[in-house]
N, C-alpha and C positions, 0 to 999 in steps of 0.2 A: 320768769322761770315757772311760777305757779300756773300762769295762763297757758304756757307751752305744754306743761304736763297734762293739764286738763283737756286741752285741745287734742293732744295726741291720743288720749283715751277716748275722747268723744268721737274722733274720726273712725275708730274701730266700730263704734255703734252706727256711724253714718253708713259704712259699707253694708252692714247687715240690714239697716233700715232701707237703703236704696234697693238692695237685692230683694227684700221681701215685699216692700210696699209698691215699687214701681210697676206700671203697666207692662205687660209683656212686650218685648221688642217688636218693632214692626215686621210683619212677614213679607214685606216688599223691600225692594232696594231703595234706600234713601238717596235722594238726588242732592248732592252737596251744593251745586251752583244754584239750584232753584229753592231749596228748603233750608239749608244750613247757613250758607254764606249771608243771606239777608238777615238772619237772626243775629249773627255775630256782628254784622255791620251796624245794626240798629242798637243793640244792647251793649256791645263790648268795644267797638272800634275807637270810641272817643278816648278811652283811657288805655287801651291796649292795641292801638293801631300803629301805622307807620310813623305818625308824627309824635306820638307819646306812648311810653310804655311804663305804666305805674308798676312798682315792685319788680321792674325788669322783665315783665311778661308781655309777649306780643302774640296777638291772635289773628294776624292776617297772613301767616305763612305756616305751613304744616310743621316744618322742623322746629320753629320757635314755639308753636302752640303745644307740641308734644313735650318739648324740653322743660317747659315751665319757667318760673321766674327766679327771684333771688334766693328762695328757700332751697333750691337745688333739687326739689322733688318733682318728678314728672307730673305734668298737669293732665295729660291724656295717656292712657294705656290702651293702644289699639287692640280691639277685640274684647276689652274688659271695661265696659262703660261704668259699671257699679264701683269699680276700684279707681276710677279716674277722678282726681281731685276737682277737675272742672265741673263734673256732674254733681259732686258733693256740695260745691259752693253755690251753683245756680239753683240747686234743690232747696237751699236755705235750711239744711238740717241742723246747723249750728247758728243760733241767732247772732253770735259775735262774728261769724265768718259768712257773710252773704254777698253774693255778686249778682248783679251790680248793687253797690251799697245804697245808691240813691236812684230815684226815678222809677220808671216802669220796669218791673221784674218779669222774668219769663214765667208763663203759666205752666201747669202740670203737663199739658200735651206737648208744649215746646221743649220742656226738659226731657220728656220721654223720647222725643224725636232726636235730640242731640245724643242721648244715651244709645238709642238704636243705631245712629250713625257711627258712634265709636265702637259698638259691638260688632259692626260690619267691617271694621278695620280702619275707620276714620279716613277713608279715601278722600282725596282732595284734588279737585280740578275746577278751575275757574277761568273763563274767557276774559273777565274784567280785571282780574288781579294779575298784573304783569309779573311780580316777584314769584307768585305761585307757579306760573307757567315755566319760568326759568328753573325753578326748583324741580319740576317734573321732567326736566331735560328737553323741553320743547324749544328753548332758545337756541338759535342756530349754532352758537359756539360750544354748546354743551351736548349736542347730539352725538351719538356714536360716530366715529370716523370710519366711513365706508367709501371705498373708491367708486366714484360715480362713473357711469358710462360716458364715453366721449361723444359729444353731439355729432351729428352728420349734417352740416349746413348745406344749403343749396349750392353755393359756390365752392365746389370741391378743389378747385385749382389754386386757391389763394393761400391756404394754410401750409406751413412747413412743420409745425409741431402740434400736439394736442391742445396746447394753450390757444392756438389760433382758432381751433374749432369752437372752443367755449366762447371766445370773444365774438367770432363771426356769427354764431347762432343767435346771440342776443342782438347784434346789430340788425340781422335780418328780421328778427321779430318786430323791430321798430321801423323797418323799411329803410335802413341805413346801409351804406357801403363803407368799407375801410378806405383809407387814403392810399395812394400809390406809394411804392417804396421810395425812400429818400435817395438823393444822389450820393455817390461814394464819398465825396468830399464832406458832406454833412454827416454821413454814417461814421467815418473814422474819427471825426472830431467829437461826435456824441459818445461813441464807444470808448474812446481813449480817456476823455474827461470822467466818464461814469466809472470806469474800471480802475483808473490810476490817479485821478485828480489832477492830471497834467494835460496840456495840449499835445497833439501829435506834432512831430517835427516836420518841416517841409519835405524832407527826404521820405519820411513815412507816407505822407499824403501822396506824393508823386508816385511812389512804388505801388501803393494800393490802387490808385486810379488806373495805372498802366497794367496791372495784373490781369491777364485775360482768363485766368482759371475760374471755373465755376464755383470752386470752393474757396475763393480768395477771402471772402468775408469770414467763413468759419475758421480759416487758418489765422486770421487776424485776432479773432476771439480767443483762440487757443494760445496765441503768443502773449496776449495781454493777461490771460489767466496765470501764466507762468512768470509774469514780471514781478520783481520784488516790490514794485510800486503798488501792486494789487493789495497786499497785506497792509500797507500804510494807509491806503484809501479806506479799507473796511475798518481798520483799527480806529481811525478818527470818527467814523460813524458810531462805532460801539462806545467810544468814550462819551459821546453825546448821550446815548441811551442810559448809561450808568452814572452820569454826572461826575465824571472823573476830573480831578484837578490836583494840583500839587501844593495846596495850602489848606489849612483847616476850615477857613471861612469864619463866619460869625464875628464877634468883637475882637477875638485874638486870632488873627489870620496868619498864624505861624507857618512858614514853609515846611514841606515834607521832603527832605532831600532824597529819600529813597522810595518815592512813589513811582518813578519812571520805569522800573523793571516790569511792572504790570503792563504798561503801554507796549514795551518790547515783546512781552509774552503774547499780547493780542496780535501784533504784526506777524510773529512767527506762526501762531496758530492759524491765522487766515492764509498765509502763504503756504503752509504745510497741509492745508485742507483737513485739519483735525476733525474727525467725525463729531457731529453736533452733540451727541450724547456725552462723549468724553469732554468736549468743550464746556458743557454746562456743569458736569460733575466736578471737573477740575476747579472751577471757580467757586463752587460751594463747599467741597470737601476733598480737594485734591490731596491734602496731607493724610487723610484717612484712607481714601480709596486707591491712591497710587503712591504709597509711601516711598518707593524707590526712585521717584522722579523729582528732582529739585524744582523743575518748572511747575510742578503741581502745587508747590508752596507759593511760588510767585503768583500763580493764578488766583490765590485768595485775596489779592489786591482788589478784586471785584467787590468783596464785602466791605472793604475799607475805602472804597472810591469816593464816597460822599463826604459832606461836611461833618465836622466834629466840634463839639462845644468844649474847647479846652478849659475855659475859665470855670465851668461847672464840673467837668470831669476830673480835672487835675488839682484844683485849688480849694475844693469844698469837701468837707468831711463826709464819709460814707453814710453816717447816721442822720444826715440832714435831708429835709424835704427837697431842696434844690438838687441835690445829687441824685436822688431817686427819680425826680422828674427828668433830669438829663439822661440818665440811663434808659428810661422808658422811651424818650424821644430818639435816642440813638438806635435802639432796637427797632423802633418804628421805621426809621430810614432804611435799615437793613431789610426789613420785611417788604416795605413798599418797593424798594429797588429790585429785590429778587423776584417778586411776583409780577411786577409790571414788566420787567425785562424778559422773563422766561415764559410767562403765561398770559400776559396782557390783561391782568385782572387788577381791579382797584380795591384790594383787600383793606388798605389803610382807611377806607371809608367806614369800616366796622370798628374803629377804635373806641368810639363812645357809645355805640349802639349797634344792633344788627344792621347790616347793609340795607339801605332804603330801597334798592332796586334789584340787586343781585342776591342769589341765595347763599350769602356768606354771613355766618353768625359772628357775633362778638367773641364768643368762646373760641371759634376757629382762628380768628385774628390773633388772639393772645396765645393760642397754641403755636402759631407761627413765631410769635415773639419768643416763646420758650425755646424754640430751636436755636436761637442765637444768644441764649441767656448766659453762655459760658465763654463768649469771645468778646474781645475789644478790638479797637483799631490801634495798632502799635507797630514798632519796628520788629521784624521777624527775621532771624538768621536763616540762611540757606547756603548750600554749596553749589557753585557753578558746575563743578565736575562731580558726577556721582561717585567717582573713585575716592575723592576726598571725604565724602560723607561716609563711605564704607570703612575708611580708616578711622575717622573721627568717632563714629558711633560707639564702637566697643570701648574705646578709651574713655569717652564721656560716661558710658554706663558703669565702667569700673570705678571712675572717680566718684560718681554719684553713690555707688554702692559703698565705697569706703567712707563716705560722709553720712551713711545711714546710722540710725540709733540702735540697730539690731546687731548685737555682738556676733550671732551665728552667721549672719550675712557677711559681715566684715571679715571674720576669721576665715571664711571659705575662700576669700580672695588673697590671703596672705600666705607666705611661705612659713613652714614650721618654725624656722629660726626667728622670724619676726614675731610670731605669736608668743614664743618663749620670752623674747625681749620685752614684749608688751606687758606680760604678767609681772616681771620684776620691776619694770618701769612704773607700773601702776602702784605697786607696794611702796616704792620710794616716794612717789608723788603724794600718796595719802599721808605718809608720815610727815613730810614737810608741810603739806597744805594744812594739816590739822593744827600745826603750831601758828599758822598765820591768819587764822580766821576769828580770833577772839575779839571781835569788834563790839564795843560798848557804846550804845547810843548816848549822845550828849544831850542833856535836857536844857533847851534854850531858856535863858532867863529873860532876855530882851531881844527884840528883833525889829528892825526898822527898815523902811525903804526911803531913800533920799528923793525918789521921784514921786512919792505920794501914793504908792500902791497900798492896797489894804493887805493886812497880814492875818493869818488865821492858823493857830497852832492846832495840830491834829493829835488824836490819841496815841499814835505811834511815834510821837516825838518829831514829826516832820512839820514844816511850815509851808502853807499855801499862800501864794500871792495873787491878788485879784484887783478888781476895781479899775481905776484909770491905768492905761498902759502907756507910759512915757516912751520916748524914743530910746533913751539911755537911762540907766539906773545903777545905784550902788546899794547893796544890802549889807547891813551890819548886824551881826548876831553875837551875843555874849552868852557863854555857857561856863559852868563850873564843873570840875571833875576831881574826884578823890583818887583817881588812878595814879599809881606810882610807876614812873619810868615809861611814859608815853613815847612810842617810837614812830607812830604814823597817825594821820587822820584820813578819814574817808568822807567824800562828798557824794551823796546819792541825789541825782535829779530824777524825780519820780513822775510817772505818768498819772493822769487824773482825768476823769470824764468831763470835768468842767473846763478843760483847756482845749484850745484848737488842735484838732487831730489827736486829742488825748495827750498832748504835750510830748515831752516834759517842758517844752518851751512855750512862751506866750505868743510867739509870732504866729501868723495865720497858718503857716505850714508846719507848726509844731516844733520849730527849731529854736536854739538858744545859742548865744555866743558869750562865753565867760572870758573876759579880757584879762583880768588879774584876780588871783586867789591869794590872799595874805592872811597871816596869823600873827597876833601878838599874845604874849603869855606873861603872867605875873602871879606871884603868890596871892592868895585871897587876903592874907594879912597885910599886904602892901601893894594894892592895885595900881598905885601911882608909879610903881617901878616897872610897868609893862614895857616890853621890848619886842621888836620884830624877831620872828623865828624863821631861819632860812629853811626852805623846803627843797627837796631833791627827789630824784628817781620817780617822777610821776608816771602813773600807768592808768589806762582807762579801758573799759570793755569795748568802746567804739570811738574811733576818731573820724570826723568828717575830713574828706580829702583836702589837704592844705590847712586844716584847722585842728591840729592834734593837741593833746592835753599839755604837752610841754609849753605851748603858747600861753597857757594860763599862769605860768610862773617865770616868764622870760623878761618881765619888767617893761614890756612894750605894750602900751594900751591899744595900739593899732592892730595887734594880733589877738587871737582868741581860740578857745576850744569850742567846737561845734559838733553836732551829732546827726546832721542831715545826710542821707535820707532815712536813717534808722529812727524815725519818729514814731510816736504812739506807744512807746515802751520805755521802761526805766533804764537808766544807765548809772555807772559808778566810776569814780576816779579816786585813786589813792595817792597820797603825798607822804613821803617819808620825812621826818623831822631830822635836822642836822644834829640835834642834841636831845638827850632824854629830858622829858618834862614831868613835873609832879614830884621831883625828888624831895622838895622841902615841905611837902604837905599838899593840901588842896590848892588846885590851880584854877585861875580865871583865864579863859581863852576868848579872845576877841577875833572873830572872823570877818574879813572884808571881802565881798564879792563884787568886783567892779565889772560892769557890763556896758562898755562904752562904744561898741561897734555901731549902734544905731538901728533904726528900723524896727524897734520893738523886739529885738532878739533877747528876751529876758527869760530867766528861769521862772517856771510857774509853781514848782513845788520841790522842796529839797529836804534832806536830812543829813545831819553830821554825826560822826561816830569816831572813836579813837581805839587804838590797840597798843598793847605793851609787849608784843611778841618780838622775837629776834629776827623773824623773816616777814615783815609786814607787807612788803610790796610784791605783788604777783604780776606776771605778764598780763593776766586778765583777771579782774576781780571775780570771785566765785558767785554764782547764783545762790540766793538764799536757801533753796531746798538742798543744794549740795553742801553748803556750809553747815546746815543743820545735821545732815547725816554724818559729816566728819566729826562733829562734836560728840557723836554717840560712840561709845567704846566699841572696838571692832567685834568682840565676841558676841555682843547682843544685837548687832545689826541684823535686820530681816533679810531674807533672800531678795525681796523687791528692792530694798535699799542698796544691797550690794550690786544688783543689776543696774540700778540707776547711776551708781558711782562709776561702774565700768563704762556705761554708755557715755557718760560725760567725759571720762578720761580719753576715750577713743576720739573725741572731737578735738583734743589738744595734744594728743600723744605725738612726740617727735618721731617715733617709729613710723606712724601712719603718715604724718606730714611728709616724711622723706619719700614714701611711695607715691604720694600725690604729686610731689614736686617732679618726680621722674615722669609721671604721666603728663604733667603740664609741659615738660620739655619735649615730649613726643608730639603733643598737640601743637606746640608752637612750630614744629617742623612741617606741619601740614599747611597748605595754602589757606590763608584766613577766610572766614566765612563772609559772604556778602549779606546785604540786608535789603528787605523789601517792606514797604509800609502795607500791611495786610491784616487780615483777621488773625488774631493771636490769643492764645489762652495762657501763655507763659511769656512774660516779658519783664524787663527791668522796671521796677516801680519808680514812679516819679511823683513826689509829694503824696497826695491822697489817691493818685491813680495807680492802683495795684491790681494784679491778676485775681480773678475769682478762683478760690480754691475748688469750688464746684459750681455748676450752673446756678446762677442767682435765681431765687424763687420768683416766679411770674404769676400774677393773679389777674383774673378777669376783673376789670375796674368798672364800677358803676359810673356811667356817663364819662368814662375815661379819666376819672378823678383818682389820682394816686393815693388820696386819703380814704378812698372808699373801695377797698378790695372786697370782692364778693366770694370768690372761691379760687383755689389754685388752678392754674392752667397747665395741662400736660402737652408735651410736644406733639404736634400733629399738623395736618394740612386741611384741604377743603373737601367737604362731603359731597359737594354738588357735581364732582367729576364722575361720570358713570364708570362703574367697573373698578374703581380704586378705593381702597380703604383709607380714610382720612386719619385713622389712628395708627400711631407708630408703635411697633413692638420692639422695645429696647431691653437688652439684657441688663444694662447698668445705666440708670438714669443720671448718674454722676459723670458718665463718659460723654462730655459735651460733643466730641467729634462724631459719635454715633448718631446724635441728633441731626447734625448737618448732613451726614451721609444718608440718613433716611429720607430727608427732604430732597436731596439730589436724586435719589433713586425714584422717588415719587414723581418728581417733575419730568424725568426722562423716561418714565415708563411708556412703552408703546401705546398703552391705553389712555394716556393723558391727552385728551383731545385738545386742551387749551395750548399745550406746548407746541404741538406741530402746526396748528393753525396760526399761532402767534408768529413763529419765525418766518414762515413763507409769506405771510402778510407783510411783515417788516421788510423783508428783502424786496418784495414787489414795490413797496413804498419808495425805497431808495432809487429804483430804476425808472419809475414812472411819475415820481413827484407826489404820489399819494398811494395808500394801500388799497387793495380791493375792498377792505373795510377801512375807511379813512379816519381811523383812531388807533394807531398802532399799539398804544399802551392800554386800550380798553376795548375788549371784545364783548363786554357785558351789555346790559340793557341800555345804559346811557351812552354807549359807544355807537359808532356809525354802523348801519346795516351794510353787509357786503353787497357790492354791485353784482358780483358773480359768485354766489356761495358755492356752487358746484365746482368752480375752478379752484377756489380756496381749498376745498376738500381734496380735489384731485392732486393739487400741488403738495398738500400736507402728506397724503398717503405715499405719493411718489418719493418725496424727500425722506420720509421716515423709513420706508421699506427699501430705499436705495442706499442705506448706510449713513444718511445724514451728511452728504457731501454738499457744502455750500458752493463749491466751484461747479459741481454738476448742475445745481439748481440755477446758478447764474448763467451757465452755458445754455441751459434750456430756454431761459428767458431771452438772452441776447440773440439767439439764433432764430427766434420766432419772427413771424411776419409782422405781428403787432408792434414789436419793438422797432422794427425797421421802417415803419411808416414815416411818411413826410409829415412835417408840422405845417399844415396848410389850412387855411380857413375855407369852410364850406357853409354858405348861408343857410341852406336847408337843414343840414346836420346841426348847425348851431342853434337853429330854432327849436329842433326836437330835443337836443341834448346839449344845452348851453355850457354845462360844466365839463363836457367830454367824459362823463362818467362811464360811458359804454366804450370809450377808446376808439372812436372813428378816426382819430389822428393822434400823432405823438404830441405830448405836452412840451411846450417850450419852458426852459428852466434858466434862471439866473445862476451864475456860478456862485458857489458858497464862498465864504471868506477865505478859507485855506486854499481853495483852487485859484482864486484871484491872485493871492499873494505868491503862490508857488508858480503859477503861469507867468507872472511878471518876472520872477527870478529866472525861469527857464528861457524866456524870450530875450532877456538882457544878457544871457550867457553866464550868469553868476550862480546858478543853482548848485548847491553842494548836496550830492545824493548819498553822502555818508549815512549809514543806517545805525540806529540804536545808540545806547549810551545815555549818560545824564542829560537832562533837558538843557537847552541853551536859554540863557536869561537875556532876553532882548530888551533890557532896561538897565538903568543904573540904580543899584540898591544901596541904601544907607540905613543905619539904625533908626528905628522909630521911637515913639514915646514909650511904648510898651513892647510886646513881642511882635506886633505887626511892623514889618520894616517900611521905610519910605521907599517908594518905587517911582522912578522918573523915566518915562518912555522918551521924552523929548531930548534928554541928555545922552541917550544911547547913540553910539557911533553906527550909523546905518551902513557903513562900509566895513564894520567888524566882521570877521569870518562867521561869527554866530548869527549874523543877519542873513546869511546865505543858506542856512539849513532849511529843510522842508518844515512846513508849519506844524506838522504832527509832533515835531520834536521841540516846540516852544514850551517854555516853563509857563504853566497856567495858574495865574492867581484868581481866586474866587472874587474877592472884593475889589481888586485893582486890575481890571482887564485892560488889554491893549486898546487904546481909543480907535485906531484904524480898523482892527478886527471887529471891534464892537459896532462900528458904523456899518459893517457888512453883515450884520445879524449873527455874529458868532454868539452862541447861546450862553446864558448864565449858568455856570457850572455848579451853582448851589441848588439847581432844580433839575429834575429828570427832563431830558429834551428828546423825546421820540421823534419830534419833527422840528424843523427850523422855520423861522420867519423867512420870507423871500420878498422883502419890501424893495421898492424902487423909490429912493428919496433924493432930494437935492443935496442932503448931507453926504451921500455916497459919491455923487458927482464931484462935490468939493474936495472930498478926501482923495479921489482919484486924480485930481488936478494939483492939489497943494500939499498932500502929506509928504514929509521929508523922504520917506522910503520910496514913494512913487517918483518924486522928483529926481532922486539920485539914480534909481534904476532906469529911468527914461534916458538919463545921460549915458549910462552903460549901454543901453539899447542903441542909442545913436552911434556910439563908438563901435559897436558890433557891426551895424549895417554899413558904417563907413569903411570897414575893412572888407566888406563883401562886394561893394560897388564903388566906383570912383565918382560917378555922376549922381546928382540928386535924384533923378528919376529912377535910376537903378537902386538907390538906397530906399526910396519909397516902396518900390517893388519888393525888396528884401524884407522890409518892415511888415508889409501886408502878409507876405508868406509866413513869416515867423509868428505873427500875432493872430491872424485870422485864418490862415491856411489857403489863401487864394491870391490871385493878382488883382490889383486895383483896376477899376474901370478907367477909361480914358479921362473922364471928367474928374474922378477921384485923384488920379495921378497929377493932373494939371493943378488941381486945387492944393494938394499937399506940397508939390514942388514950389509953388508960389509962396505958400505959408512958411516952408522951411527956409526959403531965401530971405524972408523978412524977419522971422523969429528964431531961426535955428532948427536943426534937425532934432535936437533933444525935445523941444516943445512940440514938434510935429509927432514924434513918437508918443509923447504924453497924450496927445489928442486921440491917437489910434487906440491906446489902452483905455481911453474913456468912452470908446464907442460901444453902442449896443451889440454890435456884431462880435466884439471881444467879450463883453460881459455876459452874454447869453449863449446858450446852446440850443439849437433847434432839434 
């Protein structure tokens, strides 16, 4: 502290010294690249460069150089070199604060040069420093988005859309020509699989080939765009991008029974062609921006789509390091998913330090974390019918108001007659309650634990139990009392910071189970005469469902009183004695607390007291502050005490309860709410997993270490996007929804160049097998450079300015000549462009896992096209060792109706994937999957021959063609038409007829399904 004060004072002198002593700033323009950058590289980069940042300071990028390090003080003040801490340090004005601390230091002329550069505004341009280029907006994805001119290629007759002109212009530059248009049979198969994930029917193929109209292809595109299968196809792709699944993942892979509504939301949105701006905003802040739309709540399943660490989030106390780490990683997943999906940026690379390659600071990363600091992943209620919500909302608002602690707010909702009854009821309650609160703490003489727990008597008369935690235990406590006429005893189980979840139980979740509570009493003069005392009329302030306080005196050791989930706070139970105690003088009371349920459900801290009043048992024991007020004579109670009594009475008043019960009857008449697993700020607590009362504080973490917070992080976005303010102006920082809404607006702003480039590149990827920039989730420095940057921009502007219609974007692509090219080899073109980057032909594609499975079902005649609803579990499920169930795919009946649904409706396990789908490169739902592997392996061929599903569907396939033709040749013809969309050649027909005669038609059908012509689309 003394050094800090001395340094603060000394820096004032530094400013003056630098101002008065330094040479006049250069009267010429300082060249950053030639003069300043070499100095920084030689003297500073070792400790403050991309590989290492001592004190959190980085000097290889302008934004980081200006911002400064861990002190939070700016290091450079553009235009004011003398006031810049960087100049003060390199000038060595304070011998204790010299930079660099070792080695060769800067001479006076070098210091003056840096000062002059800062005086001139600290302009920063470097051809050698990639991150600096990106920072200045010269990286292609950060340039302002301007509609480029459409090229005019030499061959004007080939192109149908502006897309074709961009493609053809590049081809002509390289001396290449596009491939001719594919035949109609190829086009309909390509288009139908691409748009719906299913093959065309033989009837569709025949009709399209025979259609003489010039616009036959365009009408086919329009028909498929309106197909319900279109939304299913795009939803499955989007589920890859956001790593959607229906279990938590990690070590406790518990199913999420209500994750599926988000999947159905996606299908509806794509089929309805929801404008992209709204589509994005709904998924980030639909509850805030579109409060009247129930589907806007379902859309928040996006934020919750990824994995969740249940064991850390649900079972560990909030005040532990592991819990904080889990919350940090959970927000990291939300940030990474959001920014990769909508802006194709790798912001998560700035978690431990500023991004090494892109102009994204660590502070900006944690600002994005702060956006999600008030939400968790949980079950969230919503109404399918907006009318139900409009009926429910006012009733719930009134119910919540009646449960308020503000008398004025409650009174405003009540009829005058009820308010009058409340006043008289409160007076009667105060009179009766005052007689029943005279509890006298019993001072324990001895206290033991049969299980060997340690015991510690506290100053307030309570006993704390610690040390070894046995599975079961029995506490015995002996106390003496001089009270005359004891009518009841009270057991308090008390919270304590030393207990799990703060107790009051010793179990990991803070719970306890009191199996039996017994008392023996004897005069102190004759303790040998101790006898059991019958207890009756038990009452507790909270009962766990199925574990009420009456179980503690029912004589059955298999039952017990529990308090879960109301852990972390103290509770009370009152037992009335069947006879008066203490009549003959001082009494010795022996209490036995049997806790035989097991699992360490033991009391962690308790206190015993007794009362002698005539009304000792209350429906709910009084909180200590209320009891204290009631012991104060009415005339001398303060206004605040009277208000506190009234507020408490309103929570138990039968008059108000009657009104609430009437509201609940009306609520019960409304159709029940549905639930979706989504981002939620208010949900039912479970163990230590409780809603945040306000957004949790987020700090910039030194090296990403939760133990090293540097400074608070404010909600915000990225400063590198030109024309957009990264800082969010929020009226109320405690309103978590406003944070998400601000991010949603920032992402969908027309000036957000990343958003519009990201989505058009992603769409292109799905139709051509790779994006124009072949890294759909990374448009930064480490991502792929675009093959046609002007086309990316033209598509982005056209899409943005055209209302963000994905269907119109798709139509534009599908009707282009480049999409309709044949997939044929050209030796010369392959030599010049082996990877087909310039698109001189169409790319051949292997069917993805879902398309394989769904096509097999359609071909066999078993496909069930029912849309929506809970996911089908195509496995046999049984209880597991812990919360993760046992899942057996081999025992599942492949002829079950659930087996016939489209693959998009499969229940998706993260850690227990379907082996068949896994072999076909179905992605790992624990990871973001912007692209899929498209491998060709022997394992896939074996699966297509031997998997139970394929074997059975091949039998159905054979049965189907058997009904279409009587002879084997006709059946082979039908099989080819269904599976491949063409007739077999003469040689193929003869071979399959012979094979079917020897091995059966089912095996012949299985071979057709295993052919390359079925598995690939040209």
